[in-house]
N, C-alpha and C positions, 0 to 999 in steps of 0.2 A: 493857794499860792505857796506859802511857806508853812511847813509843819513844825509845831513846837517852837516857834520863834520866840526867843526870850530877849527882852530889851534891858533887863536887869537880872543878873543871876542872884541866887540866894547868897552865895559867897560875897558878892559885891554889896548886897543889901546889908549883910552882917558887918562888913567893913565900915560902911557908912554909919550904921547904928553905933558902932564902937568908937566913932570919932568924937572929938570934943566940940562938935557943932551943936547949936540949939536945935530944937525940934523943927522949927521952920527952915533952918539951914539944911538939915538932913533931908527934909522933903524936897527942897529945891535941888539938892545934889542928886538925889535919886531921879528926879524929873530931868535934870540936865543929862545924866548918863543915858537914860532911856531915849531922850530926844536926839542925842548924838547918834545913837544906833539907828533910830528910825530915819534920820536924815541921810545916813550912809546908804540905807536901803532905797530910799527915794532917789538918791543920786545914781545908784546903780540902774534903777529902772529907766532913767533918762540918759544913761550912759555919759555922765559928766561928773566932774568933781563937785563935792558938796558946796564949795564956795561959789559955784556958778549957778546954783539953784535959785530960781526966782520965787517970789511969793505966789505967783500964779501957778507955777508948777507944783508947789507944795499943796496948794488948795485943790488943784485938779487931781493929784494923786489921792488925797484924802477923800474927795468926792467919789473917785473910782472905787476905792476900797470899801467905802460905805455902801455904794450901789451893789457891789459883789456880796457883801454881808446881807443886805436886804433881799436880794434876788436869789442867791444860791445858798445862803446860810453862813454862819460864822466860821464853820470849818474850812471855808474856801477863801475867807478874807485874811489879811495879814494881822490886822488889829483885832484883838479879842476883848470886847467890852463886857 
């Protein structure tokens, strides 16, 4: 679907690392940035603003991407685990 999709760049990760946050806060910050990007992508898939996404749509999108990864391989899915 998307080649080389990055949800957190190395530069962003370094900025978070250099911040005055605790280790737990740095982790949460990285997760938040990555989640924000993923939600933007899911919203594009459904052709709607992020704010209008439902829990059901997010779950459905995740199930769809998981199915693609299982059936076609990780190179065809968005998320690379």
